[in-house]
Structure formats: C-alpha cells, structure tokens
C-alpha positions as CSV (number, residue, x, y, z in Angstrom):
1,X,15.8,96.1,235.3
2,X,12.6,94.4,236.6
3,X,12.0,95.4,240.3
4,X,10.4,92.0,240.9
5,X,13.9,90.5,240.9
6,X,14.7,92.6,243.9
7,X,11.5,92.1,245.8
8,X,13.1,90.8,248.9
9,X,15.6,93.7,249.1
10,X,12.8,96.3,248.6
11,X,10.5,94.6,251.1
12,X,13.1,94.1,253.8
13,X,15.9,96.7,253.3
14,X,17.2,96.2,256.8
15,X,18.4,92.7,255.9
16,X,20.7,93.8,253.1
17,X,24.3,94.9,252.7
18,X,24.9,98.6,253.3
19,X,28.6,98.6,252.6
20,X,29.3,99.5,248.9
21,X,30.7,96.9,246.6
22,X,34.4,97.3,245.8
23,X,34.9,98.8,242.4
24,X,36.0,96.3,239.8
25,X,34.4,93.3,241.6
26,X,33.8,90.6,239.0
27,X,32.7,87.6,241.0
28,X,30.2,87.4,243.8
29,X,29.9,84.0,245.6
30,X,26.4,83.3,247.0
31,X,26.1,80.8,249.9
32,X,22.7,79.8,251.4
33,X,23.1,78.5,254.9
34,X,20.5,76.7,257.0
35,X,21.1,74.8,260.2
36,X,24.9,74.6,259.7
37,X,27.0,73.7,262.7
38,X,30.5,73.9,261.1
39,X,31.1,76.4,258.4
40,X,34.9,76.7,258.9
41,X,35.9,74.2,256.2
42,X,33.9,76.1,253.6
43,X,35.2,79.5,254.8
44,X,38.8,78.2,254.8
45,X,38.5,76.7,251.4
46,X,37.4,80.0,249.9
47,X,39.7,82.3,251.8
48,X,42.8,80.2,250.8
49,X,41.9,80.3,247.1
50,X,44.6,81.6,244.8
51,X,44.3,85.3,244.2
52,X,42.2,86.6,241.3
53,X,42.7,89.5,238.9
54,X,39.6,91.3,240.2
55,X,38.0,91.7,243.6
56,X,35.7,88.9,244.8
57,X,33.0,89.1,247.4
58,X,31.0,86.5,249.2
59,X,27.3,86.9,250.3
60,X,26.5,84.4,253.0
61,X,22.7,84.1,253.5
62,X,21.9,82.8,256.9
63,X,18.3,81.8,256.8
64,X,15.5,80.0,258.7
65,X,11.7,80.1,258.5
66,X,9.4,81.9,260.9
67,X,8.2,78.6,262.4
68,X,11.7,77.2,263.0
69,X,12.5,75.7,266.4
70,X,14.3,77.7,269.0
71,X,17.4,75.6,268.5
72,X,17.5,76.3,264.8
73,X,17.1,80.1,265.4
74,X,19.9,79.9,267.9
75,X,22.1,78.1,265.4
76,X,21.5,80.9,262.9
77,X,22.7,83.5,265.4
78,X,25.7,81.2,266.3
79,X,26.6,80.9,262.6
80,X,26.6,84.6,262.2
81,X,29.0,85.0,265.1
82,X,31.3,82.2,263.9
83,X,31.6,83.8,260.4
84,X,32.3,87.2,262.0
85,X,34.9,85.7,264.3
86,X,36.5,83.7,261.5
87,X,36.8,86.8,259.3
88,X,38.4,88.8,262.2
89,X,40.9,86.0,262.9
90,X,41.7,85.4,259.2
91,X,42.3,88.6,257.3
92,X,41.8,88.2,253.6
93,X,41.2,90.2,250.4
94,X,38.0,88.2,250.0
95,X,35.2,90.4,251.2
96,X,32.6,88.4,253.1
97,X,29.1,89.8,253.8
98,X,26.4,88.3,255.9
99,X,22.7,88.6,255.1
100,X,20.5,87.7,258.1
101,X,17.4,86.2,256.3
102,X,15.7,85.3,259.5
103,X,12.1,84.3,260.0
104,X,11.2,83.9,256.3
105,X,7.6,83.0,255.5
106,X,7.4,79.3,256.2
107,X,5.4,78.7,253.0
108,X,8.3,80.1,250.9
109,X,11.3,79.5,253.1
110,X,13.9,77.0,251.7
111,X,17.0,76.8,249.6
112,X,15.4,78.4,246.5
113,X,14.4,81.5,248.4
114,X,17.7,81.7,250.2
115,X,19.6,81.4,246.9
116,X,17.3,84.0,245.4
117,X,17.9,86.5,248.2
118,X,21.6,86.2,247.8
119,X,21.7,86.2,244.0
120,X,19.3,89.1,243.8
121,X,21.6,91.0,246.1
122,X,24.6,90.0,244.1
123,X,23.0,91.3,240.8
124,X,21.9,94.5,242.5
125,X,25.4,95.2,243.8
126,X,27.1,94.4,240.5
127,X,24.7,96.7,238.8
128,X,25.7,99.5,241.2
129,X,29.2,99.5,239.7
130,X,28.0,98.8,236.1
131,X,29.6,95.4,236.1
132,X,28.1,92.5,234.2
133,X,29.9,90.1,236.6
134,X,29.5,86.5,237.6
135,X,27.1,85.2,240.3
136,X,28.7,82.0,241.6
137,X,26.7,79.6,243.6
138,X,28.3,77.5,246.4
139,X,27.0,75.6,249.4
140,X,27.8,76.1,253.1
141,X,29.0,72.5,253.4
142,X,31.1,72.4,250.2
143,X,34.8,73.0,249.7
144,X,36.8,73.7,246.5
145,X,40.2,73.4,245.0
146,X,42.6,76.3,245.5
147,X,42.3,77.5,241.9
148,X,38.5,77.6,242.1
149,X,38.0,81.4,242.0
150,X,41.0,82.0,239.7
151,X,39.8,79.5,237.0
152,X,36.2,80.6,237.0
153,X,37.2,84.3,236.7
154,X,39.6,83.4,233.8
155,X,37.1,81.3,232.0
156,X,34.4,84.0,231.9
157,X,37.1,86.6,230.9
158,X,38.2,84.3,228.1
159,X,34.7,83.7,227.0
160,X,32.8,87.0,227.3
161,X,29.7,85.5,225.5
162,X,29.3,82.7,228.0
163,X,25.9,82.9,229.7
164,X,26.5,80.5,232.5
165,X,28.4,77.4,233.4
166,X,28.4,74.1,235.3
167,X,31.6,73.6,237.3
168,X,33.1,70.1,237.7
169,X,32.3,68.5,241.0
170,X,33.5,65.3,242.8
171,X,32.2,64.0,246.1
172,X,34.7,62.6,248.6
173,X,34.5,58.9,248.1
174,X,35.8,57.7,251.5
175,X,34.4,57.9,255.0
176,X,36.4,58.9,258.1
177,X,37.9,55.4,258.7
178,X,39.2,55.3,255.1
179,X,36.7,52.9,253.7
180,X,34.9,53.6,250.5
181,X,31.5,55.3,250.9
182,X,29.4,53.0,248.7
183,X,26.3,55.2,249.0
184,X,27.9,58.4,247.6
185,X,29.7,56.4,244.9
186,X,26.4,55.0,243.7
187,X,24.6,58.4,244.0
188,X,27.2,60.2,242.0
189,X,27.4,57.4,239.5
190,X,23.7,57.7,238.9
191,X,24.0,61.5,238.3
192,X,26.8,61.0,235.8
193,X,25.3,58.0,234.1
194,X,22.1,60.0,233.4
195,X,24.1,62.9,231.9
196,X,26.3,60.7,229.8
197,X,23.2,58.7,228.7
198,X,21.5,61.9,227.5
199,X,24.7,62.8,225.5
200,X,24.6,59.3,224.0
201,X,21.0,59.9,223.0
202,X,21.9,63.1,221.2
203,X,20.2,65.5,223.7
204,X,22.0,68.9,223.4
205,X,21.2,70.2,226.9
206,X,22.9,67.3,228.8
207,X,24.6,69.3,231.6
208,X,24.9,68.8,235.4
209,X,22.7,71.1,237.4
210,X,24.2,71.1,240.9
211,X,23.4,74.1,243.1
212,X,26.9,74.2,244.7
213,X,28.7,74.2,241.4
214,X,27.0,76.6,239.0
215,X,27.7,80.2,237.8
216,X,25.7,82.7,235.8
217,X,26.4,86.1,234.3
218,X,24.5,88.8,236.1
219,X,22.7,90.2,233.0
220,X,21.5,86.7,232.1
221,X,20.3,86.1,235.7
222,X,18.2,89.2,235.5
223,X,17.0,88.7,231.9
224,X,15.6,85.2,232.9
225,X,13.8,86.6,236.0
226,X,16.1,85.5,238.7
227,X,16.2,82.4,240.9
228,X,13.0,80.6,241.6
229,X,11.7,79.9,245.2
230,X,11.5,76.1,245.1
231,X,12.3,74.3,248.3
232,X,14.4,71.8,246.3
233,X,15.4,71.3,242.8
234,X,15.8,75.1,242.3
235,X,19.1,74.6,240.6
236,X,17.7,72.2,238.0
237,X,14.8,74.4,237.1
238,X,16.9,77.6,237.1
239,X,19.7,76.3,234.8
240,X,17.3,74.7,232.4
241,X,15.9,78.2,231.8
242,X,19.4,79.3,231.0
243,X,20.9,76.4,229.0
244,X,18.7,76.8,225.9
245,X,19.9,80.4,225.5
246,X,23.2,78.9,224.2
247,X,26.8,79.6,225.2
248,X,26.4,77.5,228.3
249,X,29.8,76.1,229.3
250,X,31.4,73.4,231.5
251,X,34.3,74.6,233.6
252,X,36.5,71.5,234.1
253,X,39.8,73.1,235.2
254,X,38.9,73.3,238.8
255,X,36.7,71.3,241.2
256,X,33.9,71.7,243.7
257,X,33.8,69.1,246.5
258,X,30.2,68.8,247.7
259,X,29.4,67.2,251.1
260,X,28.3,63.5,251.1
261,X,26.6,63.8,254.5
262,X,23.1,62.7,255.4
263,X,20.5,65.4,255.5
264,X,16.8,66.0,255.9
265,X,16.8,69.7,255.0
266,X,15.4,69.3,251.5
267,X,12.9,66.8,249.9
268,X,15.6,65.4,247.5
269,X,19.2,65.8,246.6
270,X,22.4,64.3,247.9
271,X,21.7,64.5,251.6
272,X,18.2,63.1,251.3
273,X,19.4,60.3,249.0
274,X,22.1,59.3,251.5
275,X,19.5,59.2,254.3
276,X,16.9,57.2,252.4
277,X,19.5,54.7,251.2
278,X,20.6,54.2,254.8
279,X,17.0,53.9,256.0
280,X,16.4,51.4,253.1
281,X,13.7,53.6,251.6
282,X,15.8,54.0,248.4
283,X,18.0,51.5,246.6
284,X,20.9,53.4,245.1
285,X,22.0,50.3,243.3
286,X,19.1,50.8,240.8
287,X,18.9,53.4,238.1
288,X,17.3,54.0,234.6
289,X,17.2,51.2,232.1
290,X,19.6,51.9,229.3
291,X,16.9,50.8,226.8
292,X,15.2,54.2,227.6
293,X,18.1,56.1,226.2
294,X,18.4,53.8,223.1
295,X,14.7,54.7,222.4
296,X,15.3,58.4,223.0
297,X,18.3,58.3,220.7
298,X,16.2,56.8,217.9
299,X,13.6,59.5,218.6
300,X,16.0,62.5,218.6
301,X,18.0,61.2,215.6
302,X,15.3,62.4,213.2
303,X,13.6,65.6,214.3
304,X,11.7,66.5,211.2
305,X,8.1,67.3,210.3
306,X,7.7,63.9,208.6
307,X,9.1,62.1,211.7
308,X,7.2,64.1,214.3
309,X,3.9,63.8,212.4
310,X,4.0,60.2,211.3
311,X,6.9,58.2,212.7
312,X,7.0,58.8,216.4
313,X,7.7,55.7,218.5
314,X,4.6,54.4,220.2
315,X,6.1,55.0,223.7
316,X,6.8,58.6,222.8
317,X,3.3,59.1,221.5
318,X,1.9,57.7,224.8
319,X,4.1,60.1,226.7
320,X,2.9,63.1,224.8
321,X,-0.7,62.0,225.2
322,X,-0.3,61.3,228.9
323,X,1.4,64.6,229.6
324,X,-0.9,66.7,227.5
325,X,2.0,67.9,225.4
326,X,0.8,66.8,221.9
327,X,-0.9,70.2,221.3
328,X,2.2,72.1,222.3
329,X,4.3,69.9,219.9
330,X,1.8,70.4,217.1
331,X,2.2,74.2,217.5
332,X,6.0,73.9,217.4
333,X,5.7,71.9,214.1
334,X,3.2,74.4,212.6
335,X,5.3,77.4,213.3
336,X,8.5,76.0,211.9
337,X,9.4,77.2,208.4
338,X,11.6,74.2,207.6
339,X,13.2,71.2,209.2
340,X,16.3,73.1,210.4
341,X,14.1,75.7,212.1
342,X,11.9,73.0,213.5
343,X,14.9,71.3,215.1
344,X,16.0,74.5,216.8
345,X,12.5,75.2,218.1
346,X,11.9,71.6,219.1
347,X,14.9,71.6,221.5
348,X,14.0,75.0,222.9
349,X,10.6,73.5,223.7
350,X,11.8,70.1,224.8
351,X,13.8,71.4,227.8
352,X,15.5,69.4,230.6
353,X,12.3,69.2,232.6
354,X,10.4,67.6,229.7
355,X,13.2,65.2,229.1
356,X,13.3,64.1,232.7
357,X,9.5,63.6,232.6
358,X,9.9,61.5,229.5
359,X,12.6,59.3,231.1
360,X,10.4,58.8,234.2
361,X,7.4,58.0,232.1
362,X,9.3,55.4,230.2
363,X,10.7,54.0,233.5
364,X,7.3,53.8,235.1
365,X,5.4,52.4,232.1
366,X,7.9,50.4,229.9
367,X,11.4,49.9,231.2
368,X,11.7,49.4,235.0
369,X,14.9,50.3,236.8
370,X,17.8,48.0,236.6
371,X,21.2,47.6,238.3
372,X,23.0,50.9,237.9
373,X,26.5,49.3,237.4
374,X,25.1,47.0,234.7
375,X,23.4,49.8,232.9
376,X,26.5,52.0,233.1
377,X,28.5,49.1,231.5
378,X,26.0,48.9,228.7
379,X,26.3,52.7,228.0
380,X,30.1,52.5,228.1
381,X,30.0,49.5,225.7
382,X,27.7,51.4,223.3
383,X,30.2,54.2,223.0
384,X,33.2,51.9,222.8
385,X,34.7,52.9,226.2
386,X,34.6,49.5,228.0
387,X,37.5,47.2,227.3
388,X,36.5,44.4,229.8
389,X,33.4,42.4,230.3
390,X,32.6,43.6,233.8
391,X,33.4,46.6,236.0
392,X,32.4,47.8,239.5
393,X,30.8,51.0,240.7
394,X,34.0,52.9,241.5
395,X,35.6,51.9,238.1
396,X,32.4,53.1,236.3
397,X,32.4,56.3,238.3
398,X,36.0,57.1,237.5
399,X,35.3,56.6,233.8
400,X,32.3,58.9,233.9
401,X,34.3,61.5,235.9
402,X,36.9,61.5,233.2
403,X,34.2,62.0,230.5
404,X,32.6,64.8,232.4
405,X,36.0,66.4,233.0
406,X,36.6,66.7,229.3
407,X,36.0,70.1,227.6
408,X,33.0,70.0,225.3
C-alpha cells in the first residue's frame, strides 16, 4: 500500500483515531465539516438508520485552515463538543469518531483535503482488520432515508465486484413557509438534464458525481491514489478516475437529501449556485443548448479509425485543436489494434473531464445557453418521454428524478 495515501496520518499522528476499529466493520462514513452551526439533523439521520448486518463507523473531520478567523476556530471547537454531547445523550451501535483537522495549511485546506484526511483514515482502519470495506461519503448538512446504511451495505454485498457507486439524491424542494424553492428546483434540474443528455448522446460514463452521495470500495480508493486535495469539485475529479475502471453502480433503493442552503464555503456547487442566483450573478433558468448533445451523439455514434481520422464534425476538430488534444487522440488511434479496441481505449481516454470541457467549448463557441426547461423538453421529446407540448420546471425535474432512479 502506498504511504503517500496516508501522508496526513503519518505527518500528524496526534490528529487521528487511537481506538481500534471494531472487527467486521464493513462501512465507514466520512463527513467533512467546516463552519457548521447545526449538525444535529445529520447526526440524528445517521443514528436512526435501520440496523446493518455488520458494524458501521463514522469519521467526522472537523477542519479549518490555519488562517481562519477566531470565530471559525471557535465554531470548530463548539462542533466537537456538540458531537460528543450528542453521542453521550443518544447511545447507538453506530460508532462515531472525531478527527480534529485544525489549522490545515491554508494553501491546501478545503473540502478535498478534509475528505482525503477522513477517507485515508477509513482505508487505514479497514486495512487494519483486513477488510475491503466501503468508504461512504456524506456531508455535514445532509440527511438520508432510514434505510440508507442498510441498502448500501446490501448492495455492495450483493455485488462484490462493484468498484464504487453514486447514490440517489434529491434536494428538498420547499422552503420553510411551504412554497416551492425555485432556485434549487432549477439547479437540480440542470444537474439531471446534463446527465440524461449525456446518456442520450451515448456517453457511457454519464453518472452523477455528488460528494455527499458517493461510495467507493477501500481497495479501489487506494489503487487510484486516494482523494485529491481540490478546494471544490473534488468529487467530480475523484469519481471520474474510478468510473472508467468499470463496475460502477447507481444505488437507487435509498436516498440522500443534500442541503439547499446558500453557502460561500466553496467556489462552486449547490450552495454557491444558490447564492449567485440570489445575487443575480448566475441565471439558473439557463443551461446547455440541446443542440450540443445532438452533435455529441453524432460524434459518439461512430467511434472508428475511419471516422476519427476523416469524418470528425468541424466543431469537434476545433475543440481538439483548441484544447491541444489532437496529438493524444492520434496516439489512441495508433495504439488500437482494431475498431473494438479503439472504442474501449477512446472512452478510457475521453473521460468525464474532457467531456465537460467539450460541452463548455461548444457552449462558448457555437451553441449559447438556452432556457433550461425548454431544453429539457427537447431532450424528453427526443427520447419519447414527453406527452404534452409544454411542461414546467418541477414537472421536468420529477421526470428526470424518475429516470435517474431507475436501475441501469
């Protein structure tokens, strides 16, 4: 096992868990926590989960950078005390450990490093009992259904070759007064529209990559070098290293409920999108033009030497040239023994990050953003799932939720 995965543990052993892991533990839940003022809903959600066959432990990583304000550092200490008190007041078979990742180097501190600290520790502890268990990522402001731990355990027991999984999620769609939260409806619709549009286009790695709703087998986590230290988007980059390995699953028999709150803690994501929409810096009514995915579909429908060498759409050629990817693609083509081999190598090379870059290139240079609900209707019409001329955002979201909730 590579020691670089455990760099933080070896560098700062005083931060880590001294109590041995309980024999037979199969799932370790990792929760990064920064500047959280109410962690009781998350704790209660996990502690009241239905019992699992094997022991489960939680690693709660309370973190802040070394240049954090006094109030943030005080909040970290308060959160530790709140968790300890909650555990005392609510006895449970769920073992909860706290990692005090205080005063992290400001250049590296962020959700990526916090997740890495917790996931590294989870892998280390599972290794100590010779268990290739599941590292389950959650967030300190999320909740879950009561069958959450039970269903995830059963899924990975039923599918021992599964490398990792994305877990079905649904944001709360109403605000406290009972009215619909239009911003979160539009934001989640955008996420689901993008994934379903990639599926329509024939992209094999079209999966949600949400940090609060992902799971990975410990051996795979270590094999791929562990979590990255990005301050945002760490989940996307991490899972798109895992997905091309194959045997990546969707778990749709339970549900994570992420928070729809405003937040300035990361450069992008749900909280930042909510805030920018409120401040009129981002219009969540707009999203990718469906013409992009029609073009991508025509491109992906014929991955062969003849097509890639001679018949690429002009827009795709422009993207490869602009992104300095043509030489990489030429190498993929040259090393493929036949068209079947080429297709496999192509999709290993053309990962989720490259696909997102392509979509953004086409958006910025050829197909400007359009009304999200209209584009969603075009997609649903293209796959024969729209039986009326118009629909609204909540109707579109419900259809996409149903599609994402199917097993595939």
